[in-house]
C-alpha positions in Angstrom: 106.5 141.0 99.4 106.6 138.3 96.6 108.5 136.0 99.0 105.8 136.3 101.7 103.0 135.6 99.1 104.9 132.5 97.9 105.4 131.3 101.5 101.7 131.8 102.2 100.8 129.9 99.1 103.1 127.0 100.0 101.7 126.8 103.5 98.1 126.8 102.2 98.9 124.2 99.6 100.4 122.0 102.2 97.3 122.5 104.4 95.0 121.5 101.5 97.0 118.4 100.9 96.9 117.5 104.7 93.2 117.9 104.8 92.8 115.9 101.6 94.8 113.1 103.1 92.7 113.1 106.2 89.6 113.0 104.1 90.8 110.1 102.1 91.7 108.2 105.3 88.3 108.9 106.8 86.0 108.7 103.7 88.0 107.0 101.0 89.5 108.4 97.8 86.2 108.2 95.9 84.7 110.8 98.2 87.5 113.3 98.0 85.9 116.7 97.7 87.5 120.1 97.2 84.3 121.8 98.4 84.5 119.9 101.8 88.2 121.0 102.1 87.2 124.6 101.4 84.6 124.4 104.2 87.3 123.0 106.6 89.5 126.0 105.7 86.7 128.5 106.0 87.1 129.5 102.4 84.8 129.6 99.4 85.4 126.7 97.1 86.5 128.9 94.2 89.6 129.9 96.3 90.7 126.3 96.7 90.4 125.8 93.0 93.1 128.4 92.5 95.5 125.9 94.1 94.2 122.7 92.6 92.1 123.0 89.4 90.2 119.8 90.0 89.7 116.8 92.4 91.8 114.7 90.0 94.7 117.1 90.3 94.6 117.0 94.0 94.3 113.2 94.0 97.3 113.0 91.7 99.3 115.1 94.2 98.3 112.6 97.0 99.3 109.7 94.8 102.7 111.1 93.9 103.5 112.0 97.5 102.7 108.5 98.6 104.7 106.9 95.9 107.6 109.1 96.8 107.4 108.1 100.5 107.1 104.4 99.6 110.1 104.7 97.3 112.2 106.5 99.9 111.4 103.7 102.4 112.5 101.0 100.0 115.6 102.9 99.0 116.7 103.6 102.6 116.3 99.9 103.5 118.3 98.7 100.5 121.1 101.2 101.1 121.5 100.0 104.7 122.6 96.5 103.6 126.0 95.5 102.1 125.8 95.6 98.3 127.0 92.0 97.8 124.4 90.7 100.3 121.6 90.2 97.7 119.3 88.1 99.9 119.8 90.5 102.8 118.9 93.4 100.6 115.8 91.6 99.3 114.7 90.9 102.9 115.3 94.6 103.9 113.3 96.0 101.0 110.4 93.6 101.5 110.0 94.3 105.2 110.4 98.1 104.6 107.5 98.0 102.1 105.3 96.0 104.5 106.2 98.3 107.4 105.3 101.3 105.4 102.0 99.8 104.4 101.1 98.9 107.9 102.0 102.4 109.1 100.2 104.1 106.3 97.2 101.9 105.4 95.1 104.5 103.7 98.0 105.7 101.5 98.8 102.0 100.6 95.1 101.6 99.7 95.2 104.7 97.6 98.1 103.3 95.6 97.2 99.6 95.4 93.5 99.3 96.4 90.3 99.7 94.3 90.8 102.3 91.5 88.9 105.6 91.9 86.0 105.6 89.4 86.6 108.2 86.6 90.2 108.9 87.6 93.0 108.2 85.1 96.5 108.7 86.4 98.5 111.2 84.3 102.1 110.8 83.1 103.3 112.7 86.2 102.8 109.6 88.3 105.0 107.2 86.3 108.4 108.2 87.7 107.2 108.2 91.3 105.4 105.0 90.8 108.5 103.4 89.4 110.7 104.4 92.2 110.1 101.5 94.6 110.2 98.9 91.7 113.6 100.3 90.6 115.0 99.3 93.9 114.3 95.7 93.0 115.5 96.1 89.4 118.8 97.6 90.6 119.2 94.7 93.0 118.7 92.3 90.0 121.3 94.3 88.0 123.8 93.8 90.8 123.0 90.1 90.8 123.7 90.0 87.1 126.9 92.0 87.5 128.1 89.4 90.0 127.6 86.7 87.4 124.0 85.7 88.3 121.9 84.0 85.6 118.3 82.8 85.7 117.3 79.4 84.4 114.4 78.8 82.1 113.1 80.3 78.8 110.5 83.0 78.2 107.8 83.1 75.7 108.9 85.4 72.9 106.2 88.1 73.4 107.1 88.4 77.1 110.8 88.5 76.3 110.2 91.4 73.9 108.1 93.2 76.5 110.8 92.9 79.1 113.5 93.8 76.6 111.7 97.1 76.1 111.6 97.7 79.9 115.3 97.0 80.2 116.2 99.3 77.3 113.9 102.1 78.6 115.4 102.0 82.1 119.0 101.4 80.9 119.4 98.4 83.1 121.8 95.5 82.4 119.3 92.8 83.5 118.6 89.7 81.5 114.9 89.3 80.6 114.6 85.9 82.3 116.2 87.2 85.5 113.8 90.2 85.3 110.8 87.8 84.9 111.9 85.9 88.1 112.2 89.2 89.9 108.7 90.3 88.8 107.2 87.0 90.0 108.8 87.5 93.4 107.6 91.1 93.5 104.1 90.1 92.7 104.1 87.5 95.5 105.4 90.1 97.9 102.8 92.7 97.1 100.1 90.1 97.0 100.9 89.0 100.6 100.8 92.6 101.7 97.4 93.2 100.0 95.9 90.1 101.6 96.9 91.3 105.0 96.1 95.0 104.6 92.7 94.4 103.0 91.5 91.9 105.6 91.6 88.8 103.5 93.5 86.9 106.2 91.0 87.6 108.9 90.0 84.5 110.8 92.5 82.6 108.7 96.0 83.7 109.8 96.5 85.2 113.3 100.2 85.8 112.7 100.5 87.7 109.4 104.0 88.8 110.1 105.2 85.2 110.3 103.3 84.4 107.1 105.0 87.4 105.4 108.4 86.1 106.5 107.6 82.8 104.9 106.7 84.5 101.6 109.9 86.6 101.7 112.1 83.6 102.3 110.3 81.4 99.7 110.7 84.1 97.1 114.3 84.7 98.0 114.9 81.0 97.5 113.2 81.0 94.1 114.8 84.2 93.1 118.4 83.6 94.2 118.6 79.9 94.1 117.1 80.1 90.6 120.2 82.1 89.7 123.7 80.7 89.4 126.5 83.0 90.4 129.8 82.1 88.7 133.0 82.2 90.7 135.3 84.7 89.3 139.0 84.0 89.3 141.5 86.8 90.0 144.1 87.7 87.5 146.5 88.3 90.4 149.0 85.7 91.4 
């Protein structure tokens, strides 16, 4: 009996989440309403509040689910490329993120668009939100393990900030190389935002070609800006 109740609860929770995602896609995250979802389900609003205590709790669930899906897409793309092919992995990750954004524009907007007034993301969102960026950081760690080094010097405050990130995540990535990676990542996400939010309308008719250019330019800066030392074998 308890198992049947748990299944029913799981199914109804999933239906609430589905309706919420449809509502966000149709009306925007700002207008997410548990009362409207209750009407769609033919329930009194108090019944829905037994599953999600507030609009913000439901919004957090949507955000976490979207971050998880985005992270999974980036991870799968990265895993499909040979580990030593750093440029190939960068290209695969970049295009996987853009493809996901184009296929799920309302979810992308929920994550990277205008913040919802009055909503503050809780700690629960940090790990899912970090998932797609960890793909890049792990790529940089592999570059460093192969002998990659980034040229240039960082301002001491930024170096300290990035050292904290490196220590927190337990990654063997030099702060300067990490800064190069963050700049490349910012350019990548900026290109997607310009396309998804309509800023290229009547300016660029081939956003895919423009995105390819950004990916290749950033790959050149990121990987040509590193020097990979040749390692000699100890074997005769």
